[in-house]
C-alpha positions as MATLAB code, in Angstrom:
seq = 'MIEQIEQPVLADKQKITSLPLHQELAQRDGSDYQISTDIASELRVATLAYLSIQQEFNRISKAVKAETKPDIKRLDAFVEALVDSIIRNPAASVWLARLKSKSSYAHRHCISCAILSCVMGRQLGLKKDELFQLALSGLLIDIGKLNLPDALLRKTTDLTSAERAKTRSHIELGMVILEDLPLPVEVLSAVRHHHERFNGSGYPHQLAGTDIPLYARIAGIVDCYDAMSSPRYYATPIPHSEAILKLAGWRSRLFQKELVDTFIQAIGLHPPGSLVELTNGEVAVVSDYKAGMGRKPKLTIILDVNKRRLSKKKVLSLSGKEGTIDIAKNLPPDAYNLDPEALF';
ca = [
     -78.770 -127.261  -96.949;
     -75.529 -125.320  -96.571;
     -75.621 -121.901  -98.111;
     -72.776 -120.386 -100.029;
     -70.139 -119.117  -97.637;
     -70.055 -115.338  -97.893;
     -67.181 -113.182  -96.749;
     -68.017 -112.754  -93.059;
     -68.405 -109.370  -91.484;
     -65.922 -109.658  -88.631;
     -67.191 -108.670  -85.256;
     -65.209 -106.426  -82.947;
     -62.902 -108.876  -81.201;
     -63.158 -106.882  -77.988;
     -66.872 -107.672  -77.892;
     -66.437 -111.423  -78.377;
     -66.744 -113.490  -75.209;
     -64.558 -116.568  -75.584;
     -64.312 -118.681  -72.446;
     -61.705 -121.454  -72.948;
     -63.448 -124.768  -73.569;
     -61.734 -126.558  -70.676;
     -63.001 -123.904  -68.277;
     -66.495 -124.176  -69.685;
     -66.493 -127.968  -69.329;
     -65.031 -127.765  -65.808;
     -68.426 -126.472  -64.720;
     -69.994 -129.764  -65.852;
     -69.720 -133.287  -64.435;
     -67.568 -135.234  -66.881;
     -67.549 -138.926  -67.843;
     -64.679 -141.115  -69.045;
     -66.123 -143.421  -71.678;
     -64.468 -146.625  -72.858;
     -65.298 -148.732  -75.930;
     -67.007 -151.866  -74.620;
     -68.279 -153.620  -77.766;
     -66.984 -154.448  -81.245;
     -68.368 -152.636  -84.266;
     -69.979 -155.741  -85.794;
     -72.234 -156.443  -82.817;
     -72.881 -152.764  -82.124;
     -73.877 -152.128  -85.721;
     -76.946 -154.336  -85.332;
     -78.140 -152.398  -82.292;
     -77.309 -148.996  -83.770;
     -79.109 -149.855  -87.011;
     -82.315 -150.708  -85.139;
     -82.165 -147.387  -83.272;
     -81.387 -145.533  -86.520;
     -84.305 -147.069  -88.413;
     -86.673 -146.482  -85.499;
     -85.696 -142.798  -85.346;
     -86.106 -142.557  -89.114;
     -89.622 -143.998  -88.851;
     -90.569 -141.599  -86.057;
     -89.101 -138.660  -87.950;
     -91.270 -139.588  -90.939;
     -94.303 -139.400  -88.622;
     -93.125 -136.032  -87.315;
     -92.733 -134.761  -90.882;
     -96.277 -135.790  -91.781;
     -97.634 -134.090  -88.660;
     -95.753 -130.861  -89.376;
     -96.908 -130.737  -92.974;
    -100.476 -131.388  -91.790;
    -100.066 -128.384  -89.467;
    -100.511 -130.464  -86.302;
     -98.183 -130.654  -83.329;
     -95.798 -133.641  -83.569;
     -95.492 -136.129  -80.702;
     -91.817 -135.499  -79.899;
     -91.849 -137.728  -76.812;
     -92.172 -140.820  -79.010;
     -88.549 -140.202  -80.017;
     -87.173 -140.495  -76.491;
     -86.734 -144.272  -76.235;
     -85.103 -144.534  -79.662;
     -82.781 -141.563  -79.146;
     -81.776 -143.037  -75.793;
     -80.988 -146.356  -77.491;
     -78.838 -144.494  -80.029;
     -77.002 -142.648  -77.257;
     -76.355 -145.914  -75.385;
     -74.910 -147.401  -78.565;
     -72.642 -144.394  -79.127;
     -71.429 -144.618  -75.526;
     -70.507 -148.291  -76.022;
     -68.858 -147.873  -79.426;
     -69.362 -144.730  -81.559;
     -67.874 -146.340  -84.681;
     -71.122 -148.124  -85.554;
     -73.248 -144.971  -85.505;
     -70.584 -142.929  -87.310;
     -70.754 -145.544  -90.083;
     -74.534 -145.171  -90.265;
     -74.193 -141.385  -90.361;
     -72.146 -141.673  -93.536;
     -74.656 -143.898  -95.380;
     -76.617 -141.177  -97.134;
     -78.379 -141.250 -100.488;
     -79.212 -138.110 -102.434;
     -82.946 -138.785 -102.561;
     -83.354 -138.843  -98.777;
     -80.841 -136.156  -97.834;
     -83.175 -134.075  -95.644;
     -84.130 -136.859  -93.218;
     -80.751 -138.536  -93.192;
     -78.993 -135.244  -92.630;
     -80.977 -134.707  -89.431;
     -80.184 -138.194  -88.098;
     -76.529 -137.782  -89.074;
     -76.391 -134.491  -87.166;
     -77.912 -136.257  -84.158;
     -75.235 -138.949  -84.314;
     -72.278 -136.655  -84.899;
     -73.377 -134.214  -82.192;
     -73.619 -137.061  -79.699;
     -70.242 -138.471  -80.774;
     -68.683 -135.047  -80.203;
     -70.299 -134.874  -76.784;
     -68.910 -138.301  -75.923;
     -65.439 -137.118  -76.922;
     -65.907 -134.126  -74.599;
     -66.923 -136.454  -71.769;
     -70.411 -135.000  -71.329;
     -72.882 -136.889  -69.162;
     -75.449 -139.244  -70.696;
     -78.354 -136.827  -70.202;
     -76.385 -134.157  -72.077;
     -75.583 -136.635  -74.859;
     -79.314 -137.282  -75.141;
     -80.025 -133.565  -75.438;
     -77.240 -133.157  -78.012;
     -78.624 -135.993  -80.141;
     -82.133 -134.555  -79.937;
     -80.778 -131.113  -80.855;
     -79.060 -132.468  -83.957;
     -82.218 -134.257  -84.984;
     -84.369 -131.131  -84.751;
     -82.111 -128.296  -85.953;
     -83.566 -128.279  -89.472;
     -87.149 -129.199  -88.636;
     -88.258 -125.793  -89.935;
     -87.229 -126.792  -93.444;
     -90.214 -129.145  -93.506;
     -92.305 -126.004  -94.083;
     -90.150 -124.648  -96.907;
     -91.079 -125.297 -100.557;
     -89.488 -128.413 -102.041;
     -88.574 -126.394 -105.136;
     -86.426 -124.125 -102.978;
     -84.698 -126.967 -101.128;
     -84.006 -128.789 -104.393;
     -82.810 -125.797 -106.385;
     -79.572 -126.594 -108.221;
     -78.468 -123.033 -108.989;
     -77.353 -120.173 -106.727;
     -80.021 -118.727 -104.463;
     -81.246 -115.191 -104.984;
     -81.227 -112.785 -102.033;
     -84.928 -113.393 -101.519;
     -84.486 -117.155 -101.680;
     -81.592 -116.999  -99.220;
     -83.743 -115.023  -96.797;
     -86.544 -117.566  -97.251;
     -84.125 -120.403  -96.516;
     -82.866 -118.694  -93.387;
     -86.447 -118.455  -92.157;
     -86.262 -122.158  -91.318;
     -84.948 -121.107  -87.903;
     -88.124 -119.156  -87.097;
     -90.306 -121.838  -88.689;
     -88.607 -124.488  -86.568;
     -89.165 -122.538  -83.365;
     -92.858 -122.182  -84.216;
     -93.128 -125.953  -84.684;
     -91.344 -126.709  -81.410;
     -92.953 -124.079  -79.197;
     -95.022 -125.504  -76.335;
     -93.531 -128.976  -76.851;
     -91.873 -130.727  -73.858;
     -88.282 -129.977  -74.871;
     -85.287 -128.851  -72.765;
     -84.318 -125.220  -73.173;
     -80.848 -126.373  -74.290;
     -82.373 -128.181  -77.267;
     -84.444 -125.163  -78.257;
     -81.349 -122.938  -77.987;
     -79.439 -125.270  -80.326;
     -82.230 -125.071  -82.905;
     -82.387 -121.294  -82.597;
     -78.646 -120.625  -82.761;
     -76.990 -123.386  -84.830;
     -76.320 -120.909  -87.669;
     -74.571 -118.399  -85.420;
     -70.840 -118.206  -86.086;
     -67.962 -117.748  -83.672;
     -66.888 -114.381  -85.118;
     -70.414 -112.975  -85.015;
     -71.101 -113.342  -88.752;
     -73.955 -115.844  -88.429;
     -77.694 -115.520  -87.973;
     -80.327 -114.842  -86.701;
     -78.881 -112.770  -83.814;
     -75.180 -112.389  -84.739;
     -74.070 -113.984  -81.457;
     -70.312 -114.490  -81.139;
     -67.836 -116.592  -79.180;
     -69.129 -118.498  -76.199;
     -72.236 -116.339  -76.087;
     -73.412 -118.981  -78.571;
     -74.727 -121.913  -76.488;
     -72.439 -124.973  -76.455;
     -74.975 -127.282  -78.112;
     -75.495 -124.745  -80.894;
     -71.730 -124.451  -81.468;
     -71.529 -128.245  -81.742;
     -74.598 -128.448  -83.998;
     -73.162 -125.776  -86.295;
     -70.011 -127.797  -86.899;
     -71.727 -131.124  -87.585;
     -74.424 -129.468  -89.732;
     -71.756 -127.848  -91.903;
     -69.593 -130.984  -92.132;
     -72.442 -133.336  -92.987;
     -73.817 -130.987  -95.646;
     -70.425 -130.677  -97.357;
     -69.817 -134.431  -97.373;
     -73.310 -135.490  -98.520;
     -74.854 -135.781 -101.978;
     -77.261 -132.860 -102.416;
     -79.427 -131.519 -105.227;
     -77.255 -128.455 -105.689;
     -73.779 -129.816 -104.901;
     -71.707 -132.955 -105.172;
     -70.188 -134.318 -101.958;
     -66.574 -133.642 -101.130;
     -64.324 -136.265  -99.523;
     -64.063 -136.350  -95.756;
     -60.462 -135.135  -95.901;
     -61.479 -131.999  -97.847;
     -64.361 -131.281  -95.474;
     -61.985 -131.572  -92.525;
     -59.542 -129.163  -94.185;
     -62.333 -126.638  -94.740;
     -63.422 -126.887  -91.108;
     -59.816 -126.522  -89.982;
     -59.515 -123.379  -92.102;
     -62.584 -121.899  -90.401;
     -61.300 -122.477  -86.867;
     -61.491 -119.417  -84.627;
     -63.460 -117.588  -87.328;
     -66.667 -119.457  -88.045;
     -66.255 -122.159  -85.420;
     -64.549 -122.512  -82.054;
     -61.069 -123.953  -82.575;
     -61.242 -126.412  -79.668;
     -64.557 -127.801  -80.863;
     -63.335 -128.292  -84.442;
     -60.324 -130.161  -83.036;
     -62.676 -132.241  -80.885;
     -64.774 -133.129  -83.936;
     -61.720 -134.291  -85.881;
     -60.503 -136.315  -82.900;
     -63.945 -137.861  -82.402;
     -64.548 -139.239  -85.892;
     -60.943 -139.712  -87.003;
     -59.149 -138.851  -90.199;
     -60.809 -141.857  -91.872;
     -64.221 -142.409  -90.233;
     -66.194 -145.659  -90.637;
     -68.045 -145.727  -93.945;
     -65.397 -143.655  -95.741;
     -64.296 -144.768  -99.175;
     -60.527 -144.724  -99.616;
     -58.059 -145.612 -102.340;
     -54.979 -147.545 -101.275;
     -51.400 -147.097 -102.394;
     -51.697 -150.269 -104.498;
     -54.788 -148.943 -106.330;
     -57.433 -150.984 -104.526;
     -60.549 -149.282 -103.173;
     -61.816 -150.021  -99.695;
     -64.393 -148.866  -97.175;
     -63.269 -148.064  -93.641;
     -64.981 -150.655  -91.458;
     -63.607 -149.722  -88.035;
     -61.475 -147.072  -86.396;
     -60.047 -145.771  -83.165;
     -60.757 -142.202  -82.126;
     -57.794 -139.849  -82.254;
     -55.326 -138.533  -84.764;
     -53.033 -140.857  -86.695;
     -54.787 -144.101  -85.759;
     -54.878 -146.727  -88.511;
     -58.376 -148.023  -89.349;
     -59.535 -151.487  -90.393;
     -60.565 -151.700  -94.071;
     -62.829 -153.883  -96.197;
     -61.517 -154.012  -99.775;
     -64.289 -153.925 -102.384;
     -62.545 -153.042 -105.703;
     -59.344 -154.530 -107.066;
     -56.470 -152.530 -108.571;
     -58.382 -152.320 -111.885;
     -61.417 -150.952 -110.028;
     -63.420 -154.116 -110.579;
     -65.766 -155.405 -107.885;
     -64.313 -158.244 -105.850;
     -66.422 -161.383 -105.792;
     -65.551 -161.735 -102.117;
     -64.686 -158.835  -99.848;
     -61.458 -159.034  -97.910;
     -60.497 -157.343  -94.669;
     -57.210 -155.505  -94.221;
     -55.792 -154.156  -90.976;
     -53.248 -151.437  -91.675;
     -50.013 -151.759  -89.752;
     -48.553 -148.342  -90.506;
     -45.141 -149.916  -91.067;
     -42.920 -148.579  -93.817;
     -43.342 -150.401  -97.108;
     -46.789 -151.830  -96.357;
     -50.062 -150.906  -98.064;
     -51.525 -147.664  -96.785;
     -54.317 -145.198  -97.556;
     -53.405 -142.984 -100.504;
     -56.475 -140.707 -100.461;
     -60.082 -140.322  -99.396;
     -62.768 -140.683 -102.057;
     -66.197 -139.067 -102.400;
     -69.058 -141.245 -101.075;
     -70.257 -141.993 -104.619;
     -66.863 -142.690 -106.201;
     -66.772 -145.331 -108.949;
     -70.602 -145.374 -108.885;
     -70.543 -147.279 -105.620;
     -73.784 -147.277 -103.649;
     -73.123 -146.665  -99.951;
     -76.258 -148.613  -99.038;
     -75.004 -151.662 -100.926;
     -71.654 -151.431  -99.168;
     -73.442 -151.643  -95.847;
];
């Protein structure tokens, strides 16, 4: 759940510690990753990891609701498989992260945050063990919401002050669930601080700047993005392009500028799984992409110019040359009553 954005109380800039990102990363051993597989073959592997994590997360949910300690270590092999897939070719997992139905938002949101956090870490050149921790952090950031009332999580109207405070308690509830479990301190810090904001206006401790742990800063961005672009009980999804514009507008205020730029670079202006309308009126789904700004993705056309379903999908590789077909605009995930699951 993403709460309504309130006017932030700006912290005293003189009290904000803001170490430049390149200096922060210089203290870490970096990796230079290259794409080594095509999206079609990688999608099969990534899907198996995704479904395995989903199954384990269902078990964790049942354990939490039964007030027993979940077996977190069972996730390790599947999260590692997901990380390996993202290292080889992140496009496949980014596609999976965008296949989200309204009825299963809570679980899919957590897996999407795991994927997007790891993809950001790959873009930053973090080592594999750090990518693993980032993915695990994204998966667990909202685990405390499993102990919140369904009626609160599914409420379609504005939250009252009391309800907002109850929702924010998911941080404390999550830490209670995870205490004494064999988890890295970096993962626990991400869970505890992913709602802190760069200007000090977040919660629970009003940390600011780079006093917020790196994993928490990353988790905050992907949590916010995925919530905005997903179907939820209380809000309709906005197109990827609008979500990116909102994040860009919050740079240096709610989120670290360099990390927002990294996120945009990592998933592209038109990430895999995005629905787009073309200049000729056809509707397509982005089926592959190259990381970086301005790169032209590969498309699979699914609706003709009259918005009728094609009997046979056709693939289009954009050339970017003047006069050729191009992307006119991004569409919401549920545009034209299309089912993202069916597209996959």
